[in-house]
C-alpha positions, 0 to 999 in steps of 0.5 A: 818102249815098244818099237811100233808104238814109240815110232807112231807116237814120235811121228804124231809128236813131230807132226803136231810140232810142225803144225805149231811152228807153222801157226807160230810163224803165221802169228809172227807175220800177222804181228809184224804187219800190225806193227807197221799199222801202229804208231810207236812201233819201236817199243813193240818190236823190242818186246816182240823180239824177246817173245820170238826168242822165248818161243824159239827156245821153247821149240828147241827144248821140245825138239831135243826132248822128242829126239831123246825119245827117238834115241830111247825108241831105237834101243 
């Protein structure tokens, strides 16, 4: 990788990721508010916890791949 280009791309990736995380957090908050309004919220909460765990795992995989790119860029 060319150092200058790699750095810019990494910054863009990180910015996009931060935006995605903010959007996900907003979605989760909205879903939690909806749960309060709906009946039978227990089942929904269980499903949602699973979804949140999956989302968190995806985010961790994305950050680790970006960090790996950053290491290559430094070499």
